C-alpha positions as CSV (number, residue, x, y, z in Angstrom):
1,X,-141.9,-121.3,59.1
2,X,-139.1,-121.7,56.6
3,X,-135.5,-121.7,57.8
4,X,-132.5,-120.4,55.9
5,X,-129.5,-122.6,56.7
6,X,-126.0,-123.3,55.5
7,X,-124.6,-126.9,55.3
8,X,-121.0,-127.8,56.1
9,X,-118.5,-129.5,53.9
10,X,-118.1,-133.3,54.3
11,X,-115.1,-133.3,56.7
12,X,-116.8,-130.7,59.0
13,X,-120.1,-132.6,58.9
14,X,-118.3,-135.8,60.0
15,X,-116.6,-134.0,62.9
16,X,-120.0,-132.6,64.1
17,X,-121.6,-136.0,63.8
18,X,-118.7,-137.4,65.9
19,X,-119.4,-134.8,68.6
20,X,-123.1,-135.7,68.4
21,X,-122.2,-139.4,68.9
22,X,-119.9,-138.7,71.9
23,X,-122.6,-136.6,73.6
24,X,-125.2,-139.3,73.1
25,X,-122.9,-142.1,74.3
26,X,-122.3,-140.1,77.5
27,X,-126.0,-139.9,78.0
28,X,-126.2,-136.1,77.3
29,X,-128.6,-134.3,75.0
30,X,-127.4,-134.6,71.5
31,X,-128.6,-133.8,68.0
32,X,-127.7,-137.5,67.2
33,X,-131.0,-138.4,68.9
34,X,-133.0,-136.7,66.1
35,X,-133.4,-139.5,63.6
36,X,-135.1,-137.5,60.9
37,X,-133.4,-137.8,57.5
38,X,-133.4,-133.9,57.4
39,X,-131.2,-133.7,60.5
40,X,-127.8,-132.5,59.4
41,X,-125.2,-130.3,60.9
42,X,-125.9,-126.7,59.8
43,X,-125.7,-123.0,60.6
44,X,-129.1,-121.3,60.8
45,X,-129.1,-117.8,59.4
46,X,-132.8,-116.9,59.7
47,X,-136.4,-118.1,59.6
48,X,-139.4,-116.5,58.0
49,X,-143.0,-117.5,57.4
50,X,-142.6,-117.9,53.6
51,X,-139.9,-117.8,50.9
52,X,-141.6,-115.3,48.6
53,X,-140.4,-114.5,45.2
54,X,-138.4,-111.4,46.3
55,X,-136.8,-113.3,49.2
56,X,-135.9,-116.2,46.8
57,X,-134.3,-113.7,44.4
58,X,-132.0,-112.3,47.0
59,X,-131.2,-115.7,48.4
60,X,-130.1,-116.9,45.0
61,X,-127.4,-114.2,45.1
62,X,-126.3,-115.5,48.5
63,X,-126.1,-119.0,47.2
64,X,-123.9,-117.8,44.4
65,X,-121.3,-116.6,46.9
66,X,-120.7,-120.1,48.3
67,X,-118.5,-121.8,49.4
68,X,-117.6,-119.6,52.3
69,X,-114.6,-120.5,54.6
70,X,-115.3,-120.3,58.3
71,X,-113.5,-121.4,61.5
72,X,-114.7,-122.6,64.9
73,X,-113.7,-120.6,68.0
74,X,-114.7,-123.2,70.6
75,X,-117.5,-124.5,72.7
76,X,-120.4,-122.2,73.6
77,X,-123.5,-122.7,75.7
78,X,-126.8,-120.8,75.5
79,X,-129.7,-120.7,77.9
80,X,-132.5,-119.2,75.8
81,X,-135.6,-120.9,76.2
82,X,-133.7,-124.2,75.7
83,X,-130.2,-125.2,76.8
84,X,-127.9,-125.4,73.8
85,X,-124.4,-126.7,73.4
86,X,-122.6,-125.7,70.2
87,X,-119.4,-124.9,68.5
88,X,-119.2,-121.2,68.0
89,X,-118.0,-119.8,64.6
90,X,-115.8,-116.8,64.1
91,X,-118.1,-113.9,63.1
92,X,-115.6,-112.6,60.5
93,X,-116.6,-109.9,58.0
94,X,-117.5,-112.4,55.3
95,X,-119.8,-114.5,57.5
96,X,-121.4,-111.4,59.0
97,X,-121.9,-109.9,55.6
98,X,-123.5,-113.0,54.2
99,X,-125.8,-113.2,57.3
100,X,-126.8,-109.6,56.9
101,X,-127.7,-110.2,53.2
102,X,-130.0,-113.1,54.3
103,X,-131.5,-111.1,57.1
104,X,-132.2,-108.2,54.7
105,X,-133.8,-110.6,52.3
106,X,-136.2,-112.2,54.8
107,X,-137.1,-108.8,56.4
108,X,-137.8,-107.3,53.0
109,X,-140.9,-109.4,52.4
110,X,-142.0,-110.8,55.8
111,X,-144.8,-109.5,58.0
112,X,-143.6,-107.4,60.9
113,X,-143.1,-109.3,64.1
114,X,-142.8,-112.8,62.4
115,X,-139.0,-113.1,62.5
116,X,-136.9,-114.6,65.4
117,X,-135.2,-111.7,67.1
118,X,-132.2,-114.0,67.9
119,X,-131.4,-114.0,64.1
120,X,-131.2,-110.2,63.9
121,X,-127.7,-109.0,63.0
122,X,-127.1,-107.4,66.4
123,X,-128.1,-110.6,68.3
124,X,-127.1,-113.5,66.0
125,X,-124.4,-115.8,67.3
126,X,-123.1,-118.1,64.6
127,X,-122.9,-121.6,65.9
128,X,-123.3,-125.3,65.0
129,X,-125.6,-127.0,67.5
130,X,-124.3,-130.1,69.1
131,X,-127.1,-130.7,71.6
132,X,-130.3,-129.1,72.7
133,X,-132.8,-129.7,75.6
134,X,-135.5,-128.0,77.6
135,X,-133.6,-129.0,80.7
136,X,-132.0,-125.8,82.1
137,X,-128.3,-126.1,82.8
138,X,-128.0,-129.5,81.1
139,X,-124.5,-128.6,79.7
140,X,-122.9,-127.1,82.7
141,X,-120.9,-130.3,83.5
142,X,-117.2,-129.4,83.4
143,X,-116.3,-132.7,81.6
144,X,-118.2,-131.8,78.4
145,X,-115.3,-130.2,76.6
146,X,-113.2,-133.3,77.3
147,X,-115.9,-135.5,75.7
148,X,-115.9,-133.6,72.4
149,X,-113.5,-134.1,69.5
150,X,-111.5,-131.0,68.4
151,X,-113.7,-128.7,66.4
152,X,-113.2,-128.9,62.6
153,X,-110.2,-127.0,61.3
154,X,-111.2,-124.1,59.1
155,X,-114.0,-125.5,56.9
156,X,-116.4,-124.4,54.2
157,X,-120.2,-123.6,54.3
158,X,-121.2,-125.1,51.0
159,X,-124.9,-125.2,50.4
160,X,-127.8,-122.9,51.2
161,X,-131.0,-124.7,52.1
162,X,-134.4,-124.2,53.6
163,X,-136.5,-126.4,55.9
164,X,-140.2,-126.1,56.1
165,X,-141.1,-126.7,59.8
166,X,-144.7,-127.5,59.0
167,X,-144.3,-130.0,56.2
168,X,-140.7,-131.2,56.9
169,X,-139.8,-130.5,53.3
170,X,-136.2,-129.5,52.4
171,X,-135.2,-127.3,49.6
172,X,-131.7,-126.5,48.3
173,X,-131.6,-122.8,47.4
174,X,-129.6,-122.6,44.2
175,X,-127.9,-119.6,42.6
176,X,-129.7,-118.0,39.6
177,X,-128.6,-119.5,36.3
């Protein structure tokens, strides 16, 4: 699979990495434990089997619309097949519109049934993952919000990238020249 993700500006990335560190220091699941050089704070928009020419064409237009200002709305927890702790992002019209363009791009040239239904516009919850585990209820401890730094002030999503889950290769998706 190929993900379609947005990277954060430098200050926001540092704030997320600080949250990762604090969770790890407290012995909680944290993205800091993933030591791959590809592990960066990001917002996942979609994933598809392949970035075909038509998909790439549409994604180049999305890349041209960056940077995009966003803001955190607080801590959120998900229990979908894994337990996830994250900072939720405000799904304002600009972010929702950008996500819809990405979703339409990947659905336009991907085989039916190959896309993650959690990325569909009516189910997508924009968030920056702080920790993830297969252990159900891992983030129900009441002290977790006290461990975390304040979420970043309004920040910018600055770069569109794709990660190949099979090869581990990263690719920055650039605007068309």
